[in-house]
Backbone as a chain_set.jsonl record, in Angstrom:
{"seq": "MGCYDSVSNSCLATLLLEVRASVWSGSRFAQFLLVGLFGMFIDNAVLALLMEGWQPPLVLAALGGKEASIATMFILNELWTFAETPPNQNRWIGARLARSHLVRFIGAGVGVSVLMALNQMFGVWYLFANIIGIGAGFIFNYTLESTITWQVHRA", "coords": {"N": [[96.369, 125.216, 67.641], [98.223, 122.236, 68.551], [97.221, 119.174, 70.685], [99.77, 118.284, 71.729], [100.925, 120.649, 71.976], [100.002, 121.902, 74.139], [99.141, 122.298, 77.306], [96.596, 121.276, 78.237], [93.48, 120.421, 80.461], [91.67, 119.056, 78.664], [92.969, 118.075, 76.649], [95.57, 116.773, 78.886], [93.558, 114.384, 79.365], [93.412, 113.268, 76.616], [96.023, 112.694, 76.506], [95.891, 110.808, 78.333], [94.073, 108.907, 77.73], [95.158, 107.752, 75.736], [97.124, 106.729, 76.574], [96.425, 104.695, 78.164], [94.844, 102.618, 76.324], [97.232, 102.357, 75.14], [98.95, 100.919, 76.931], [97.03, 99.049, 78.014], [96.435, 96.761, 76.736], [94.611, 94.075, 76.113], [95.894, 91.464, 74.912], [98.378, 91.776, 75.201], [98.57, 92.243, 77.895], [97.485, 89.635, 79.349], [99.541, 88.057, 78.384], [101.865, 88.788, 80.071], [100.185, 88.419, 82.601], [100.47, 85.568, 82.404], [103.845, 85.191, 82.247], [104.309, 86.199, 84.287], [103.042, 84.354, 86.185], [104.54, 82.178, 86.036], [107.282, 83.472, 87.006], [105.991, 83.626, 89.549], [106.529, 81.181, 90.417], [108.985, 80.807, 89.906], [110.426, 82.721, 91.975], [109.179, 81.383, 94.186], [109.897, 78.673, 94.359], [112.48, 79.225, 94.398], [113.015, 80.886, 96.567], [111.627, 78.499, 98.622], [113.384, 76.689, 98.61], [115.886, 78.032, 99.472], [114.957, 78.592, 102.122], [114.605, 75.996, 103.086], [116.824, 74.483, 102.091], [119.096, 76.202, 103.589], [118.332, 78.259, 105.073], [118.348, 80.998, 105.827], [117.67, 84.601, 107.111], [114.221, 85.093, 106.891], [113.77, 87.205, 104.942], [116.048, 88.039, 103.445], [115.978, 85.388, 101.897], [113.382, 86.229, 100.46], [114.174, 87.744, 98.881], [116.042, 86.807, 97.567], [114.642, 84.715, 96.283], [113.172, 86.996, 94.399], [115.027, 88.26, 92.819], [115.92, 86.302, 91.491], [113.425, 85.717, 90.135], [112.475, 88.175, 88.939], [114.817, 88.605, 87.063], [114.16, 86.475, 85.417], [111.651, 87.413, 84.465], [111.707, 88.978, 82.965], [113.511, 88.472, 81.123], [111.854, 86.407, 79.293], [109.679, 88.505, 79.005], [111.229, 90.412, 76.969], [111.386, 88.96, 75.299], [109.005, 87.742, 74.736], [106.319, 89.434, 75.718], [106.746, 92.014, 75.053], [107.953, 91.895, 72.724], [107.116, 92.79, 69.621], [107.124, 95.818, 70.54], [107.43, 98.894, 69.025], [110.948, 99.916, 67.739], [112.321, 102.544, 69.33], [114.473, 105.613, 70.669], [114.792, 104.57, 73.063], [115.404, 101.725, 73.333], [117.667, 99.87, 74.096], [118.884, 97.42, 75.239], [120.297, 97.351, 77.425], [119.276, 99.678, 78.886], [116.455, 98.918, 79.413], [116.495, 97.124, 80.937], [117.755, 97.812, 83.478], [115.971, 100.237, 83.968], [113.556, 98.116, 84.101], [114.503, 96.734, 86.613], [114.468, 98.567, 88.606], [111.782, 99.251, 88.527], [110.844, 96.676, 88.95], [112.175, 96.371, 90.847], [110.38, 98.257, 93.373], [107.915, 97.214, 92.906], [108.68, 94.906, 94.566], [109.762, 95.467, 96.69], [106.866, 96.007, 97.975], [105.679, 93.585, 98.122], [107.776, 92.049, 99.26], [107.504, 93.479, 101.751], [104.389, 92.796, 102.382], [104.6, 89.983, 102.582], [106.506, 89.593, 104.87], [105.207, 91.297, 106.895], [102.41, 89.309, 106.754], [103.763, 86.872, 107.321], [105.182, 87.219, 110.159], [103.456, 88.817, 111.676], [101.029, 87.586, 111.623], [101.167, 84.747, 110.874], [101.325, 83.634, 108.923], [101.744, 80.886, 106.366], [104.638, 81.248, 104.859], [105.588, 81.158, 101.881], [102.631, 80.729, 101.134], [102.084, 83.523, 101.896], [103.994, 85.0, 100.284], [103.063, 84.781, 98.318], [100.283, 85.705, 97.996], [101.855, 88.345, 98.3], [103.199, 88.763, 95.837], [101.21, 88.742, 94.391], [99.741, 91.573, 95.352], [101.437, 93.311, 93.98], [101.534, 93.035, 91.336], [99.889, 94.622, 89.878], [100.989, 97.208, 89.735], [102.925, 96.791, 88.675], [102.588, 96.093, 86.264], [101.78, 98.393, 84.977], [104.25, 99.994, 85.198], [105.949, 98.395, 84.317], [105.213, 98.465, 81.451], [104.343, 101.623, 80.356], [107.083, 102.721, 81.543], [109.497, 100.605, 81.231], [109.288, 99.429, 78.761], [107.723, 101.422, 77.472], [105.189, 101.307, 75.581], [103.486, 103.313, 75.446], [104.456, 105.217, 73.654], [105.185, 104.338, 71.14]], "CA": [[98.064, 124.678, 68.533], [97.644, 120.653, 68.729], [97.288, 118.54, 71.927], [101.107, 118.151, 72.202], [101.735, 121.745, 72.294], [99.643, 122.743, 75.505], [98.831, 121.386, 78.747], [94.623, 121.96, 78.944], [92.845, 119.168, 80.998], [91.131, 118.243, 77.69], [94.598, 117.623, 76.583], [95.814, 115.302, 79.658], [92.753, 113.599, 79.262], [93.177, 113.062, 75.924], [97.194, 111.419, 76.783], [95.969, 109.599, 79.715], [93.202, 107.959, 77.258], [96.398, 106.807, 74.864], [98.306, 105.679, 77.646], [95.567, 103.143, 78.983], [94.706, 101.978, 75.596], [98.179, 101.39, 74.259], [99.302, 99.711, 78.075], [96.102, 97.698, 78.917], [96.072, 95.907, 75.811], [94.134, 92.762, 76.164], [96.678, 90.013, 74.36], [99.676, 92.197, 75.873], [98.144, 91.742, 79.65], [97.737, 88.019, 78.831], [101.416, 87.824, 78.067], [101.944, 89.502, 80.848], [100.025, 87.477, 83.503], [101.191, 84.04, 81.923], [105.279, 85.212, 82.534], [104.09, 86.445, 86.129], [102.966, 83.484, 87.216], [105.743, 81.395, 86.074], [107.738, 84.04, 87.799], [106.32, 83.323, 90.862], [106.622, 80.191, 90.039], [110.163, 80.842, 90.11], [110.358, 83.323, 93.275], [108.524, 80.877, 95.196], [110.998, 77.969, 94.183], [113.739, 79.873, 95.076], [112.301, 81.207, 98.362], [111.347, 77.124, 99.068], [115.001, 76.302, 98.421], [116.878, 78.661, 100.335], [114.371, 78.341, 103.238], [114.558, 74.445, 103.539], [118.109, 74.49, 102.643], [120.077, 77.209, 103.802], [117.424, 78.954, 106.503], [118.434, 82.33, 105.878], [116.596, 84.871, 107.788], [113.35, 85.191, 105.413], [114.176, 88.786, 104.399], [117.4, 87.617, 102.358], [115.748, 84.477, 101.038], [112.593, 86.39, 100.072], [114.952, 88.943, 97.602], [116.972, 85.618, 96.686], [113.659, 84.743, 95.396], [112.642, 88.511, 93.445], [115.853, 88.604, 91.42], [115.818, 85.121, 90.006], [111.714, 85.896, 89.539], [112.756, 89.241, 88.088], [115.619, 88.144, 86.035], [113.63, 85.9, 84.297], [110.802, 87.839, 83.709], [112.297, 90.162, 82.3], [114.258, 87.903, 79.489], [110.315, 86.811, 79.161], [108.982, 89.355, 78.148], [111.577, 91.018, 76.593], [111.522, 88.264, 73.8], [107.457, 87.54, 73.875], [105.658, 90.401, 75.592], [106.789, 93.25, 74.25], [108.503, 91.799, 71.716], [106.579, 93.649, 69.166], [107.149, 97.18, 70.622], [108.305, 99.358, 67.714], [112.08, 100.58, 68.756], [112.348, 103.685, 69.349], [115.643, 105.849, 71.529], [114.941, 104.15, 74.386], [114.796, 100.743, 73.291], [118.858, 99.725, 74.021], [118.161, 96.711, 76.289], [120.503, 97.793, 79.148], [118.432, 100.749, 79.735], [115.507, 98.339, 79.505], [117.18, 95.87, 82.432], [117.786, 98.911, 84.074], [114.51, 100.207, 84.405], [113.239, 97.108, 85.016], [114.893, 96.461, 87.84], [113.763, 99.781, 89.142], [110.483, 99.089, 89.169], [110.583, 95.403, 90.067], [112.993, 96.586, 93.072], [109.765, 98.75, 94.244], [107.434, 96.576, 93.267], [109.074, 93.439, 95.284], [109.391, 96.366, 97.989], [105.677, 95.991, 98.144], [105.742, 92.406, 97.768], [108.505, 91.067, 100.308], [106.763, 93.778, 102.955], [103.135, 92.185, 102.412], [105.183, 88.69, 102.912], [106.993, 89.774, 106.436], [104.057, 91.426, 107.646], [101.646, 88.383, 107.074], [104.441, 85.829, 107.989], [105.345, 87.662, 111.02], [102.128, 89.783, 112.374], [99.81, 86.703, 111.207], [101.783, 83.417, 110.795], [100.796, 82.928, 107.503], [102.772, 80.413, 105.967], [105.498, 82.17, 103.355], [104.861, 80.71, 100.722], [101.358, 81.772, 100.486], [102.228, 84.961, 102.347], [104.802, 85.491, 99.227], [101.871, 84.712, 96.759], [99.527, 87.204, 98.275], [102.783, 89.61, 98.1], [103.237, 88.931, 94.543], [99.684, 89.631, 93.788], [99.687, 93.207, 95.568], [102.469, 94.107, 92.711], [101.365, 93.152, 90.087], [99.258, 95.834, 88.518], [101.75, 98.149, 89.805], [104.604, 96.044, 87.84], [102.437, 95.629, 84.873], [101.761, 99.503, 84.41], [104.885, 100.868, 85.217], [107.061, 98.06, 82.982], [104.529, 98.541, 80.275], [105.227, 102.624, 80.506], [108.538, 103.154, 81.753], [110.773, 100.01, 80.968], [109.536, 99.01, 77.321], [107.171, 102.415, 77.003], [104.703, 101.195, 75.087], [102.862, 104.302, 75.208], [105.177, 106.436, 72.635], [105.358, 103.119, 69.983]], "C": [[97.211, 122.912, 68.808], [97.939, 120.585, 70.193], [98.453, 118.528, 72.595], [101.612, 119.559, 72.352], [101.229, 122.538, 73.496], [99.564, 121.478, 76.352], [97.361, 122.018, 79.161], [94.579, 120.576, 79.325], [92.459, 118.769, 79.739], [92.282, 117.109, 76.679], [95.292, 116.259, 77.422], [94.795, 114.418, 79.457], [92.788, 112.569, 78.417], [95.003, 111.677, 75.734], [96.769, 110.748, 77.262], [95.115, 108.756, 78.828], [94.075, 106.912, 76.082], [97.305, 106.452, 75.408], [97.675, 103.912, 77.573], [95.554, 102.374, 77.853], [95.941, 101.217, 75.09], [98.574, 100.626, 75.392], [98.368, 99.381, 77.996], [95.709, 97.506, 77.452], [95.688, 94.403, 75.967], [95.592, 91.632, 76.273], [98.125, 90.413, 75.363], [99.72, 92.081, 77.643], [97.982, 90.531, 79.998], [98.976, 87.73, 79.362], [101.838, 88.266, 79.256], [101.774, 88.774, 82.167], [100.699, 86.335, 83.307], [102.844, 84.732, 82.535], [105.023, 85.511, 84.339], [104.126, 85.347, 86.707], [103.902, 82.446, 86.985], [107.193, 82.201, 86.786], [107.859, 83.829, 89.31], [106.428, 81.914, 91.678], [108.086, 79.848, 90.789], [110.498, 81.395, 91.402], [110.281, 82.398, 94.295], [109.677, 79.221, 95.849], [111.678, 78.249, 94.954], [113.833, 79.899, 96.247], [112.104, 80.174, 99.223], [112.946, 76.985, 99.597], [115.699, 76.767, 99.397], [115.967, 78.452, 101.678], [115.022, 76.988, 103.882], [115.73, 73.747, 103.44], [119.269, 75.16, 103.343], [119.83, 77.647, 105.109], [118.059, 80.46, 106.557], [117.741, 83.005, 106.729], [115.464, 85.493, 106.373], [113.506, 86.277, 104.647], [115.286, 88.375, 103.254], [116.866, 86.445, 101.867], [114.33, 84.907, 99.849], [113.003, 87.436, 98.716], [115.721, 88.341, 96.892], [115.895, 85.494, 95.567], [113.12, 86.094, 93.991], [113.898, 88.16, 92.629], [115.702, 87.535, 90.784], [114.063, 85.376, 89.324], [112.165, 87.012, 88.226], [113.637, 89.265, 86.733], [114.961, 87.323, 84.731], [112.227, 86.371, 83.468], [110.909, 88.855, 82.845], [113.123, 89.637, 80.731], [112.457, 87.537, 79.162], [109.643, 87.543, 78.269], [109.664, 90.113, 77.322], [111.284, 89.88, 74.833], [109.81, 88.013, 73.778], [106.477, 88.677, 74.392], [105.22, 90.866, 75.469], [107.706, 93.399, 73.233], [108.422, 92.694, 70.45], [106.398, 95.33, 69.27], [108.088, 97.651, 69.704], [109.879, 99.93, 68.495], [111.874, 101.487, 68.275], [114.08, 104.027, 70.265], [115.751, 105.041, 72.621], [114.983, 102.347, 74.22], [116.435, 99.53, 73.583], [118.599, 98.909, 75.234], [119.02, 96.798, 77.674], [120.218, 98.748, 79.648], [117.384, 100.096, 80.04], [115.548, 97.741, 80.601], [117.175, 96.624, 83.162], [116.71, 99.671, 85.048], [113.456, 99.589, 85.052], [113.601, 96.924, 86.217], [114.785, 97.408, 88.771], [112.504, 99.492, 89.724], [110.1, 98.046, 89.608], [111.196, 95.368, 91.425], [111.335, 97.159, 93.834], [109.144, 97.645, 94.297], [107.622, 95.169, 94.414], [109.052, 94.288, 96.648], [108.251, 96.14, 98.556], [105.759, 94.625, 98.394], [106.333, 91.963, 99.27], [108.243, 91.83, 102.058], [105.41, 93.496, 103.669], [103.809, 90.69, 103.319], [105.606, 89.291, 104.456], [106.038, 90.313, 107.085], [102.921, 90.153, 107.709], [102.56, 87.725, 107.852], [104.689, 86.156, 109.613], [104.714, 87.918, 112.183], [101.38, 88.49, 112.374], [100.081, 85.414, 111.382], [101.448, 82.953, 109.97], [101.991, 82.233, 106.932], [103.671, 81.283, 104.934], [105.697, 82.184, 102.429], [103.648, 80.95, 100.563], [101.374, 83.076, 101.364], [102.967, 85.647, 100.575], [104.089, 85.442, 97.836], [101.247, 85.763, 96.616], [100.584, 88.899, 97.664], [103.001, 89.859, 96.886], [102.388, 89.725, 93.682], [99.475, 91.276, 94.158], [100.404, 94.093, 94.255], [102.277, 93.77, 91.637], [100.841, 94.201, 89.249], [99.695, 97.164, 88.9], [103.182, 97.561, 88.781], [103.931, 95.988, 86.795], [102.377, 97.098, 83.709], [102.961, 99.868, 84.612], [105.967, 100.021, 84.018], [106.478, 98.395, 81.593], [105.232, 100.477, 79.866], [106.589, 103.252, 80.785], [109.671, 102.127, 81.23], [110.657, 100.005, 79.319], [108.384, 100.18, 76.745], [106.548, 102.067, 75.814], [103.743, 102.345, 74.412], [103.291, 105.149, 74.356], [105.197, 105.466, 71.174], [104.422, 104.052, 68.808]], "O": [[96.061, 122.608, 69.126], [98.573, 121.402, 70.86], [98.476, 118.698, 73.814], [102.727, 119.693, 72.855], [101.769, 123.575, 73.883], [99.791, 120.277, 76.203], [97.057, 122.862, 80.004], [95.279, 119.686, 78.842], [93.096, 117.738, 79.522], [92.29, 115.948, 76.27], [95.509, 115.143, 76.95], [95.291, 113.299, 79.33], [92.491, 111.409, 78.702], [95.141, 110.565, 75.225], [97.05, 109.62, 76.857], [95.345, 107.574, 79.086], [93.788, 105.778, 75.699], [98.28, 105.895, 74.904], [98.042, 102.784, 77.245], [96.175, 101.32, 77.992], [95.976, 100.04, 74.731], [98.638, 99.434, 75.09], [98.866, 98.614, 77.171], [94.71, 98.072, 77.007], [96.594, 93.571, 75.927], [96.133, 91.166, 77.276], [98.755, 89.613, 76.054], [100.685, 91.886, 78.383], [98.385, 90.262, 81.129], [99.335, 87.292, 80.455], [102.811, 87.516, 79.344], [102.748, 88.473, 82.856], [101.598, 86.077, 84.108], [102.783, 84.63, 83.76], [105.584, 84.996, 85.306], [104.939, 85.093, 87.595], [104.055, 81.714, 87.962], [108.143, 81.472, 87.07], [108.826, 83.805, 90.072], [106.424, 81.612, 92.871], [108.352, 79.091, 91.723], [110.938, 80.53, 92.159], [111.081, 82.423, 95.23], [110.033, 78.841, 96.964], [111.72, 77.785, 96.093], [114.523, 79.18, 96.97], [112.254, 80.388, 100.426], [113.445, 77.159, 100.709], [116.169, 75.99, 100.229], [116.719, 77.936, 102.505], [115.736, 76.92, 104.882], [116.009, 72.777, 104.145], [120.309, 74.554, 103.601], [120.603, 77.571, 106.065], [118.164, 80.933, 107.689], [116.984, 82.281, 107.375], [115.76, 86.071, 105.328], [113.297, 86.096, 103.447], [114.979, 88.571, 102.078], [117.579, 86.273, 100.878], [114.129, 84.312, 98.79], [112.249, 87.773, 97.803], [116.188, 88.788, 95.844], [115.987, 85.898, 94.408], [112.789, 85.82, 92.837], [113.601, 87.666, 91.542], [115.38, 87.565, 89.597], [113.729, 85.182, 88.155], [112.19, 86.795, 87.015], [113.314, 89.764, 85.655], [115.161, 87.465, 83.525], [111.803, 85.981, 82.38], [110.075, 89.402, 82.123], [113.251, 90.23, 79.66], [111.794, 88.501, 78.779], [109.181, 87.313, 77.151], [108.882, 90.77, 76.635], [111.069, 90.216, 73.669], [109.314, 88.117, 72.656], [105.677, 89.007, 73.515], [103.993, 90.96, 75.494], [108.205, 94.448, 72.827], [109.424, 93.328, 70.121], [105.785, 96.023, 68.458], [109.201, 97.17, 69.49], [109.896, 100.301, 69.668], [111.397, 101.654, 67.152], [114.83, 103.085, 70.52], [116.861, 104.832, 73.11], [114.502, 101.731, 75.171], [116.265, 98.358, 73.247], [118.149, 99.471, 76.233], [118.594, 96.428, 78.768], [120.658, 99.017, 80.766], [116.975, 100.49, 81.132], [114.56, 97.814, 81.332], [116.352, 96.292, 84.014], [116.598, 99.722, 86.273], [112.721, 99.959, 85.967], [112.666, 96.997, 87.014], [115.04, 97.039, 89.917], [112.165, 99.465, 90.907], [109.227, 97.997, 90.474], [110.99, 94.792, 92.494], [111.014, 96.534, 94.845], [109.35, 96.882, 95.241], [106.667, 94.6, 94.942], [108.412, 93.875, 97.615], [108.34, 96.018, 99.778], [106.123, 94.646, 99.569], [105.629, 91.622, 100.22], [108.519, 91.304, 103.136], [105.131, 93.713, 104.848], [103.516, 90.433, 104.487], [104.631, 89.368, 105.204], [105.882, 89.736, 108.162], [102.49, 89.978, 108.848], [102.402, 87.828, 109.068], [104.346, 85.245, 110.367], [105.026, 87.557, 113.317], [100.999, 88.289, 113.527], [99.27, 84.786, 112.063], [101.174, 81.753, 110.009], [103.1, 82.767, 106.944], [103.049, 82.045, 104.194], [106.043, 83.222, 101.865], [103.489, 81.589, 99.523], [100.277, 83.634, 101.378], [102.462, 86.556, 99.916], [104.393, 85.868, 96.722], [101.322, 86.599, 95.716], [100.283, 89.918, 97.043], [103.052, 91.043, 96.554], [102.49, 90.638, 92.863], [99.095, 92.087, 93.313], [100.036, 95.15, 93.741], [102.979, 94.293, 90.772], [101.274, 94.568, 88.157], [99.062, 98.166, 88.569], [104.188, 98.157, 88.396], [104.732, 95.754, 85.89], [102.643, 97.178, 82.51], [103.016, 100.6, 83.625], [106.602, 100.592, 83.132], [107.245, 98.586, 80.65], [106.295, 100.653, 79.269], [107.023, 104.239, 80.192], [110.72, 102.62, 80.815], [111.571, 100.418, 78.605], [108.044, 99.988, 75.578], [107.168, 102.416, 74.81], [103.336, 102.356, 73.25], [102.488, 106.059, 74.15], [105.225, 106.091, 70.114], [104.216, 103.598, 67.683]]}, "num_chains": 1, "name": "protein.A"}
């Protein structure tokens, strides 16, 4: 009986090692980081434009910045970071976009919560607080984007 036919501790450990090796590829992580830095620029630019121009509640401006960066990062990750991921039954772009938004929505919730807490409770400037919030969700986003959106561990 092979590892994929049973659920033993050694099989689980083997599967986790396979996922870790495929997900935490050094070059893919570096590409994801660069895309994330560009996304952080987009996020903060939209946030600043909204706050300085329209002056909505901070949480709405933050969500606007998040959506702009999520869409930009999805396109860049699709075309560059995960471009070499072999096609499989889950490679339809609409499904990946939906999964990416779900993953990023959860990560954005973490980021917006950190932004709001730092800004409202501690008076941290909203753009700096936003950068800290983005950093808080980065590892979470990378792991889930790799495993759920592009499913590199199944490649």
